N, C-alpha and C positions, 0 to 999 in steps of 0.2 A: 678777278682771276681769269686767265686765258682758258678757253674751252676747246682748244684745237687738239685733235687726236691724229697721230700718224699710225696707221695700221699696216702691218707687213704680212704678206702671204706668199709662199713659194709655189705658186701655180698661176695659171692665166686668168683665174677668177671667171670661169664660165659656168661651172656647176657646183660651186662651193656654197652650199646652203647655210652652213653655220656662220661663215664669215659674213655672208650677205645679211643675215638676221642681225648680227652684232652691229654692223655698220649702219643699217637702217634704223635700228632702235636708238643708237647713239645720236644719229642725225635728226631724228624726230623728237629728241629730248634736249635740244639746244646746243649740241656739240657740232663743230665743224670737222668732218672726217675726211682725211686724205688716205686713200688705200693704195699702197705700192705693191704691184703684182708683176708677173712676167709677161712678156709680149711674144707673140708669133705673128707672122706676116698675114694671117687671115683675120686678125683682130684690130680694132681701133687702138691707137696709142693712148688716147684720153677719152673719158666719158664723164659727163655730168649726170649722175644718176638721180639726184634730187638737189634742191637748193643748197643743202649742207653736206653733200656727199659727192666727192670727186675721186675718180679712178685714174690712176697713172700706171700704164704698163711699160716696163723697162726692158730693153734688149737692143740688138744690133741688126741693121739691115744687111742682107747677104751679098753686097757688091764685093768685087775682088779687092778694091782699094781698102774698103772698110775692114775686110777680113785681115789684110796684112797689117793695117794699123792696130786693129784689135789684138792681133797676135803679139805685137811689140808691147802694147800697153798691158796686156794680161801678164806677160812675163815680168815686166818692170813692177807692176802692182803686186804681183805675187811675192817677189823677192823682198820688196820694201815692207810689205805688210808683215811677212813672217819674221823679218829681221827686227822690226820695231816690237812686235809681239814677244819675241824671244828676249830681247833686252829688257823690256818692261817687266816681264815675268821674273827675270834674274834679279832685278832690283827690288821689286815690291811683292811679287806673288810667286813663291817657289813652285807651286803646283802648275803655274802657267808655262813653265819651261817644258814640262812633259806634254802639255796640250799643243804648244807650238811645234815641237818635234814630230808629234803624230800628224799634225796638219801638213808639215813639210813632206812626210812620207806619202800622204794621200795625194797631194798636188803632183808630186813627182811620178805617181803611178800612171796617170792618164791625162791626155790633153783635155778630156772632157771636164776635168776639175778646174782647168784654167778658165774655161768659159764661166763656170760657176763663181769663181773668184771675181771675174769681171762684173757679173751681175750683182754679186755681193757688194762691191764697191759702188756700183751704180745706185743701189738702194740707199746706201749711206750718204752719197753725194746729194741725192734729191731730198732725202728726208731730213737733212740738217740745214737746208736752205731757209726753212721757216722756223719760227719759234713755237714749238708744240709743248703743251702742258703734259701730255700723256703719249707714251709710245707703247703700242700694243703688238706683241709678237704672237703670231699664230704658229704654234709648233716650234720644235727645237731648231729647225733649219732657218729661222728668222730671228732667233733670240740674240745671237751675237750682234747683229745689225742694230737691234733695239738697245742693247747694252752700250754699244759705242756711241750712238746718237743721244740716248737719254741720260747716260751716266758719265761717260768719259768726255763727251763734247758738250754736255749740258747738265741741267739739274731738273730733270722732269721725272714724273712718276712712270714706273715701268710695270706693265701687266704682261704676264706670260700665260697664254691660253693654250694649254696642251690638249689637242684633240685626241691624241693617242698616248699609250704608255710607251715612252720612248726607249725604255730599256728592255722591253719584251714585246716585239712586234715583228711581223714577217718582213724579211729583207734588211733588218737592222740588228744583225747578230754581233757586231763588233763591240767590244767594251768601250770604244771611243765615245759612244753616245752617252753612256752613263757617266763617264768621267767629265765630259763637256757639260752635261746638264747639271751635275752637282756643283761644278765650279761656277757656272753662270748664274745659278739660283741665288748666289750671295748678293747679286745686284738687283734682284727682283723684289718689287713692293707687294704685288699680289699675284699668286699662282692659282690658276683655275683648272679643275678637271670636271668631267661630265657626270660622275656618279660617285656614290660613297664607297663602292667596292674598289674603285681606282684610288679614291682619296686615302683609304686605309693602306693600300699598297705603297703609296707615296710616303705616308707617315712612317711606315716601317723602314723605308729606304733612306729617307732624308730627315727624319725626326721633326716633321711639322705636318699639320693637316691643312691641305689646300682648300680654297673656296670651291664649292660645288655648284655648277650651273648646268642643269640638265639640257640635253640636246634635243629639245622638242621643236619640231618644225612649225612654221607659221600656219595659222588656220587656213585651211583650203577653202576656196570658193566653190561651192557645189552648184550643179546645174550648168547650162550653157555648153554642154558637151558638143564638140564639133568634129570629133574623130571616132569613126566606127572601126574599132580594132578587129572585130570579127570579119567585117567586110575586107579590111586591109589584108588580113591573113587568109582570106578565102575559106572561112569557117562557118559552119552552120550556127545560127543564133543560139541554139540549145547547147552548144559545146562549151563546157566550162574552161575558162582561161586560167591556167595555173601559173602565176606570175612571179618572176624574180626581177627586181629592178635594182640597178646599182652597178658598181665596178665589177668587171669580170676578172676577178683576182683569185690567187691561190688562197686556200684556207677558208673559203666561203661555202664549201659543201656543194659547189655547182656540179662537179663531176659525179658526186653521189646522187644528185637529183636526176642526172641523165641515166645513171645505172638503175635508178628506181623506175624509170619510164615504162619498161615492159611490164612491171608489176602494178602500175596504176591503171585501174579498170576503166576510167572515163576522164576525158579532158585532154587538152594540149598544153604542154609546158612552153612558156614564152619567156625568153630572156631579153630584157631591155637594158642596154648599156654596152660599154666597150672596155677593153683592158687587155693586159698581157696574155691572159689565159684564153682569150676568145678563139683564136685559131686552133688551139689544141681541143677545145670543146666542140668546135665545128667538125673537126676530124673524128672525134669520138662518136659524134652523132652519125656521121656518114659511115664509119666502119661498122656500127651496130645497126645500120639501116633503119634509123629512127627519125628520118626527115619528116614523116607525117605526124610525129608525136612531139617533136621539139622544134621550135622556131626561134630565130634571132632577129632583133630589131636594134639598129644602132642607137646610141644614147640620144635623148631628146632634150631640148632646152628645159631648164628647171621650171620655168613658168608654165610649160605645157604638160609636165609629167603627170599631174593629177588627172588630166583628161584620159590618160592611158590607165592609170592605177584603178580608177573607180569602175572600170569594166571587167576587172578580174573577179573570179569566183573565190580565189584564195591567194595569199602571198607567202612566199618562202623567205624565212630568215634562219637558215640552218648553218650557222658558222661552225667551223671545226676548232677543236681545242689545240691549235698549233702554237699558241703563245698566250701569255696573260692578257695581252691587248684584246684578243678575240674573246677569251673567256669572260672578261669583265665588261664587254661591250653592251651598250643600250643604244643602238645606232639609229640613224635618221629613218631608215626604211621601215623599222618597226612601227614608228608613230605615223609615218605616211600611210601605211596600210590602215591603221586605226582610224585616221581622219577621213579615209575614203570608204569606211565601213566594209573593209575587206578582212575576213577572218585569216588567221596566221597559222602556218606550220612552222614551229619554232624550236630551236635548240634549247636544251634544259640548263642553260647557264644562268647564274644567279639573277642578274638584272633583267634579262629577257623573260625567264621563267616567272619571276615575280609579277611582271606586268600581265603576261598571258593568263596565268592561273588565277591571280587575284581578281582580275576583271572578266575572266571566262570569255576570252576573245579569240580562241583558237585551240590548237592541239600541240602539246609539247612532245617532241620526238628526239631520238638519238640521231643527230646530224651526221654522224660517221657511218651510219648503217642504212643502205638503200632500202632494205626491207622495212625498217622502222619508218622511214620517210614515206614509203608507198602505203603502209598501213594507216598512217595519219591522214594522208590525202584521201584514201578510200573511205575512211571514217567520215570525213567532212562531205565528200561527194555523195555518199549514199544515205547518210543520216540527215535528212532534210530538216528535222527539228533541231538538231545540234547546230547546223549551219545557220538556221533562222535565229536561234537563241544567241549565237555568237554575234550575228549582225545587230541584233537588238541591243546587246551589251555594248557593242562598238558605238552605236548611234547615241546611247545614253552616256557614254564616257565623256 
């Protein structure tokens, strides 16, 4: 039996820890893995990441000629694709007619979607050139590519690894996502979610219980620290670093952490990461004259992140309940803090609270309330025994 795997991800694969772990584990267990990701001009097109793991980044160079050719190809591909999809649905799948119509409206809305259609076809073109035994789609935005390659153009196994709750997450409010997911799931052999809270939600939605694979990061290598975060920030060695690491995005309680800063009696808040909300947070800090209490560091390479994390006094994971995706999360950073022996200030959501309280590795707070966040921080900062106990529990976890 062939052990070749085609993996799809709709990002540039620079800081995607979950996809990296999946590819590395498969490649170390006898599978040949080809990962198809997106390209930008600052990155290599192809990388051989280990003997059994090859990365392909797909995209277009920005010369004027290629832009004009791409524009023609995008338009032609878009029309052909939607026409075929519409006719196929009319003949065999009545629900598909609705999906095709919705896609037509989306594509017509903005030229930005034409670029996505081009990248979509590029993934299909490259992923069907070899004979793969398994197609693995990471999230809904790569599932149709996997269905076309694995089921319509071939007879391969199809895995759908949904890192998020697609029907209830920030920025995904349209009913299109639920309709598309429900229809595409009929072609999926194995569906994966990260915890049982999400699996139960999917069961209620689609009448089946997906496989659960927890989102635990790889074991961190301790020691060999080569970055002095206190020195980089110009801080006294005794100043506690109160760390948030990850995407600077809406709904993660980051504005509430800043609001809590004046109430926090000791320490400097440090954000490591980038994202759409960063500029607004920088403005919030400046307007409140909190520059000495809140610092920002751009995102760092995944392989270097632990060298920053293990210098923190505590770590924030204060998601807000803006959607079920946040409410049900048990995200990477929670376990990255644990592996670096960093106690956690955490929201009281089911999966996060269960880890923090059962293992006594931090303080649970209301992530919507700056006063609650500050109270939790002050408790860890001033109660030396509580902080020491949390670290010991982390060390033994």
